[in-house]
Phi, psi and omega in degrees: 000121182261347183285149179250094178266108180257131179211165178247152180216138178307139179293145174254157180307323182291345180269347191296318180296316178295320178303311179302310183297316184289322179291321179295321175298315182296315181290330182297329182300305182292322181293317180295328178293336187245342186219145176263148175053043181278148177287165176284126179226150344294152182291159176302319181296317179297319179293322177298319177299319179296313180301328183265000181279119183294342178275350182259139173244130184248131184233147164266143177257132182240145166247111190056247179248013181257129175291131181229003181173194180200166180206151173231128175239145175252124186249130176247103183281003175261313183262339186060025170262101188253161188229134170272108186275315181217144180205130180204150173243139183302148173306136180089354181246004181288162174064029177241007180083005183291321181298314180295318179296321178293318179299318178298323177294322177294313178303318181295324181291334182237067184292344180279353181300131175269315180221132170261144179226146173203169177226156173209148181297150179305320184287347187270075185297327178298319179294318180300313177301314182300308184293318184280305189275337181258312188265347177087018174284162175237141175286124181244350182198138172246111182265136183198189183296341179266342182217106183262153172229101186298332179301326184253014178293132180293139174298150183303328182286346179254082181280076185276122178298138177078002184290346181282347177232117180207160175259143170251132182244151171225149172230112179277121180270310174192158179241000000 
């Protein structure tokens, strides 16, 4: 089979340990390139909070029948201003168009969305390219020591390297 069918599927309890491990592996690549002795992010505790948050939907991303990544979206059924909280493709699976196909599947699952929002650290140029040039997001805010956004301030227990400088993106679907 040569076709690349990319789809998302709700996470099952049996997938959660692998999801944690794989997202931490994926995030570790960029963090290790930019910081020494960085903590594991996102932490197991942070991921458990996400799994138990009723506003969050957690997905495994598949290529045909093989897991290749994951995503977490926060859905607001009152404002339809939804948020991409976490998104990752497994190490070794990058640059094959899987991320864009997975993002399109997420958009399709939530057609009522008016605005999608996400953030990414300043140092993560691959993410910036992906969100702006591939997915159609726009940079709407650069948060740093001169301009804070308290909504996205990292909790003290999550000492994420580079978290003090990040971009906030929006993608307007319709108003």
